[in-house]
C-alpha positions as CSV (number, residue, x, y, z in Angstrom):
1,M,-20.3,-9.3,25.3
2,R,-20.2,-7.6,21.9
3,E,-21.9,-9.0,18.8
4,V,-21.0,-8.3,15.2
5,Q,-22.9,-9.6,12.2
6,V,-20.7,-9.6,9.1
7,T,-21.9,-10.6,5.7
8,L,-20.0,-13.2,3.7
9,P,-18.6,-10.6,1.2
10,E,-17.3,-8.5,4.1
11,L,-15.7,-11.5,5.7
12,T,-14.1,-12.4,2.4
13,L,-12.7,-8.9,2.0
14,L,-11.4,-8.9,5.6
15,V,-9.6,-12.3,5.1
16,A,-8.2,-11.2,1.7
17,T,-6.7,-8.0,3.1
18,R,-5.2,-9.7,6.1
19,A,-3.7,-12.4,3.8
20,A,-2.2,-9.7,1.6
21,L,-0.8,-8.0,4.7
22,G,0.7,-11.2,6.0
23,T,2.1,-12.4,2.7
24,G,3.8,-9.0,2.1
25,L,5.3,-9.1,5.6
26,G,6.4,-12.7,5.0
27,L,8.1,-11.8,1.7
28,L,9.9,-9.0,3.3
29,L,11.3,-11.3,6.0
30,A,12.1,-14.2,3.7
31,H,14.9,-14.7,1.2
32,C,13.1,-16.7,-1.5
33,L,13.3,-14.0,-4.2
34,P,16.0,-11.7,-5.4
35,E,16.2,-8.7,-3.0
36,S,14.8,-6.1,-5.5
37,Q,11.8,-8.3,-6.4
38,R,11.2,-9.3,-2.8
39,K,11.1,-5.8,-1.6
40,A,8.9,-4.5,-4.4
41,V,6.3,-7.2,-4.0
42,G,6.5,-7.4,-0.2
43,W,6.1,-3.6,0.3
44,T,3.3,-3.5,-2.3
45,L,1.3,-6.3,-0.6
46,L,2.0,-5.0,2.8
47,L,0.8,-1.5,1.9
48,V,-2.3,-2.7,0.0
49,G,-3.2,-5.1,2.8
50,G,-2.8,-2.4,5.4
51,L,-4.6,0.4,3.6
52,T,-7.6,-1.7,2.6
53,T,-7.9,-3.1,6.1
54,I,-8.5,0.3,7.6
55,P,-11.9,1.2,5.9
56,L,-13.1,-2.4,6.3
57,A,-12.3,-2.3,10.0
58,F,-14.2,1.0,10.4
59,E,-17.2,-0.6,8.6
60,V,-17.2,-3.7,10.8
61,L,-16.6,-1.8,14.0
62,G,-19.4,0.5,13.2
63,K,-21.7,-2.5,13.4
64,V,-20.6,-3.6,16.9
65,R,-23.4,-3.5,19.4
66,A,-23.8,-4.8,22.9
67,S,-25.7,-8.1,23.0
68,T,-28.1,-8.7,25.8
69,P,-27.6,-11.8,28.0
70,E,-30.0,-14.6,27.3
71,G,-33.3,-14.2,29.2
72,C,-32.9,-10.4,29.5
73,Q,-34.6,-7.9,27.2
C-alpha cells in the first residue's frame, strides 16, 4: 500500500483546483448563461483548474512512499 502525507494547505489547493476544473466543465455542458459568457467562463475555469492541478499532482506524487505492513520493519 502507498502512503501520502499531505498538509492542509496542499489539500486545500488540490480541492480548489479540482473544483475549478469541475465547475468549468459543468458550465461548458450547461445552458444556464448566454453562450458567449458560458464559454468564456467555462474554458477559463477548466484551463486554470487543469493547469494548476499538474504541478500540485507532481508535488504530491513525489511524496508517495511504500508503507510497511504493521509488525514489519
